[in-house]
C-alpha positions in Angstrom: 8.7 5.9 3.0 5.5 5.3 4.9 5.0 5.7 8.7 2.7 3.1 10.3 1.4 3.4 13.9 1.7 0.2 16.0 0.5 0.6 19.5 2.5 3.7 20.8 5.3 3.4 18.2 5.6 4.8 14.7 7.4 2.4 12.3 8.9 3.5 8.9 8.4 1.1 6.0 8.8 0.8 2.2 6.8 -1.6 0.0 7.6 -2.9 -3.5 5.4 -5.0 -5.7 1.9 -6.4 -5.0 0.5 -9.6 -3.5 1.3 -11.4 -0.2 4.0 -9.7 1.8 7.6 -10.9 2.4 8.6 -8.8 5.4 12.4 -8.0 5.7 13.3 -7.0 9.2 16.4 -5.1 10.1 17.8 -3.5 13.3 20.6 -2.8 15.6 22.3 0.3 16.7 23.3 2.4 13.7 21.8 0.0 11.1 19.0 1.1 8.8 17.1 -0.5 6.0 19.4 0.8 3.2 21.4 -2.4 3.2 18.3 -4.3 2.4 17.5 -2.3 -0.7 19.6 -4.4 -3.0 18.5 -5.5 -6.5 18.4 -9.1 -5.2 15.9 -8.4 -2.4 13.8 -5.7 -4.2 13.9 -8.0 -7.3 11.8 -10.5 -5.3 8.9 -8.1 -5.6 6.6 -8.2 -8.6 3.0 -8.8 -9.5 2.8 -11.9 -7.2 4.7 -10.8 -4.1 5.2 -7.6 -2.1 8.5 -7.0 -0.4 8.2 -4.8 2.8 11.3 -3.3 4.2 
């Protein structure tokens, strides 16, 4: 997991694959990115697309 500074906030992100980014947003109280790390979503990554969660 990588921390990225945006203005005064630090955001955690993970990146899979290379190429233009497909950004998957999540949120809500008690919800984290673990439900986005499914084979179907991570499988979209490859040598032509980067999936950012």
